[in-house]
Phi, psi and omega in degrees: 000125179264132182252146174286156176246130179288149174300153183299336182273358182254122174240113183291126180269331181228113182230165175278192181304140180259152174219168185055044184276130172225149177217143178221129177235127178254119181241130179273171186307327181282354181098357179288130175281115184277321179203155177224134177221129178232133178228141175197163173252146180202182177242128177231124181052046178066014178240132177283130182227160174254127181248133176225121180242125180232141175219135179226133176269126181260309184225133176233123181242134172043052180251136179227129179229130177287140179292129181291152182303323183292344181263357183290000000 
């Protein structure tokens, strides 16, 4: 089965059930999330599509975040 690929500027907000779901999160020693990647197949407007969402943090300057109570 060949799936369509959505343009990079389209992020589906409401989709039907997803399948072939994979997710990868890269966290460095300090706890900073360096990158997130999610891939899945779904149906949008009666068409099966492949969705890939990627986010990468490149530079973080002078950022401070308090550790949440649930993580203590």
